[in-house]
Structures are given as C-alpha cells and as structure tokens.
Phi, psi and omega in degrees: 000313176306309180298317182298338178251358183048041179258142175283162176302317177299328179287325182292317180297323178292321174293315178303322178298309183301320183288326173300314178295337178294306181299321175300318179289321181288351171282346179135347186285076189283154173109338187264007177298320179299317181297323181291316179299319175303311181305304190288330176292323176297325185274310191256345191094157190302306186285318181301324181300326183297324181289319181294320185289327188305306179299329169294321170306316182293315183298317176290328175299324181291323174304316188291319182288328172296317185282322185257009186310314190295339178265008185289130176256096195291341181293327180285325172304310183289335177291314186276332188298318181302311186278339172300316180299317174298323180296326179291320178292314177299321178294327181287324176291312179297317187290342178269358186240358183254161181279163183301320181297313177301319183297319183295317188288318175304313177303312186295317181300311180305319179295313184295317179294327182292317180297316178296323174294324178291321173299315181296321180296317182297328185261011175293135181269062181204150178263001176300134181257128181287122175238010181299147173285338174292317175302309186291321177296317181293321178294317178302313176294320177291330178291316173301317181292310182293329177299311182287321182283343183200009191051045184246022182285349180308302184301323177300311185289328179295322172307308181297312184288331172291319180296321181274359170062039176296132176298168183318296184293316174300323178296318180286318184294318183292314184294328183295311183289319181301315180282330177296315179295314187284329175292328171295325186290329182284338188308302179309326179292323180291324184277320190263328188262301176273343182051045176263354174245124184220177171308317179300313181291327180290325176295317174300319174304319184293329179296319189272347185303318177296337178290320176304313183297319172302313180300316178301306183300317179292317183295322180302315179295323175294317186299331181295334181259003180267127176287169180297312178298318175295322181299314175299323178289320176301317179300313180303309184300313183283328174293323178293318181297308180300324178298316183297314176309308185297319179299306187266357185287000000 
C-alpha cells in the first residue's frame, strides 16, 4: 500500500492526523479545518488535496447530520444555500484555469481575511444580529467559492453563524446539513472537471475512513463539555492559528 501511493512514513502519519482532525472537526470542533487543509496540501499539493479530502468530508458530514439533525435551523440553510451553489460553480471555473502558485496564494488570502473578519465581528460592541439578504447572500457566495477552491468555507460560514449568534448545537447542526448538501454538489466537479477524485483516491479514502469515525466520536464527547462562550473563543483562536500557518508555511 505504501509503495502504490509513493508516500513516505511521515506523509502517511500526516494524512492520518489530518483525517483524524477531520472527524474531530465535523463533531463540532470548528476552526481546525484550515489545519487539515494545510497538512494535506503539504502531502498532495493544494489542488489535488481538495479532491482527496472531499469524499471523506462527505462521509464525516453524514455522521454529523445523523447526530445533530434535531438541532438544525433550516431557515439559515435555505438562506445560504442558493448563492453557495453559485459560488461553487464560479470556484470550479476559476480554479480550473489558474496556476498552482496562484491557487496557493488565493487560499492563504482567503484564510487571513476570514480570520480578520471573525475577530472584528467578535469585538463589535453591539448585540444587533445581521439579518439582511446582502449579508447572507455574500456569506453564502463566499462560502461556496472558498469551499470549491480549497475546502476553506469553514472560516466564512463561521463568521456568519457567529454573527447571528447561533447557540453551540444549532451552529453545529445547521452547518452539518449545509455542508453535506454543498459537498455532494461539488463532487461531480471534482470527478469530471478538475479530475481530482479518482479510483486511487477513493481507495485511499476507504483506508482512512475508520480514523474519521474515531475522530468524530472523540470530538462529540468533548463538545458536550464546552460552554457556548468558550466554544466561540475556541473557534476564533484555532482559525487564526491555521491562517497563520497557511500564510507563512
């Protein structure tokens, strides 16, 4: 197996860690998605890593929607989803026509801008909850676009859900369904347009699936003991750390 993928022991360890963190993040430990992207980009390259990750994201999404389904706030799913679809289509078109270097820089810029916006939002001295269609539409489009070009929609969607002040479980349940739907929509683009999902990547995905499940189960146990306030702080800190790693690596 190691020889068939030409991966070193260090690379296999890195993939295992990333996949564990994927299951962990889908349990509700938001903000570590950037670290997953950074690790897999190191192993596979920026663009190829998005195709390897997508089937595992879908598998983890299934675990999340089953466990958190009762907490889903469908009105927010329907608010974000239409322009997320548009963002995915635009991202598929642009991502197939830009170089790997530009792709890498675009991912780094997206992360840093997202972190700045999240910190700004948390420090606003106001209890006003943004409900405008412009805000939800912009967040939806950017989430779809960043999801397609680098599986980096997490920081953008986090901004939205933090801004509307969804409680912890509602945050997790709503995000779970939203990204399950959008990740399924992305799959044909990765198979037929970018060609980053193949028989070989799916075989590797199947090997890593048990690690996703373990990460999810451990994450669920931890989420239960985190308060709403500390949950929001954790998201900000980990997202900022991941953005810094992506920018300076």
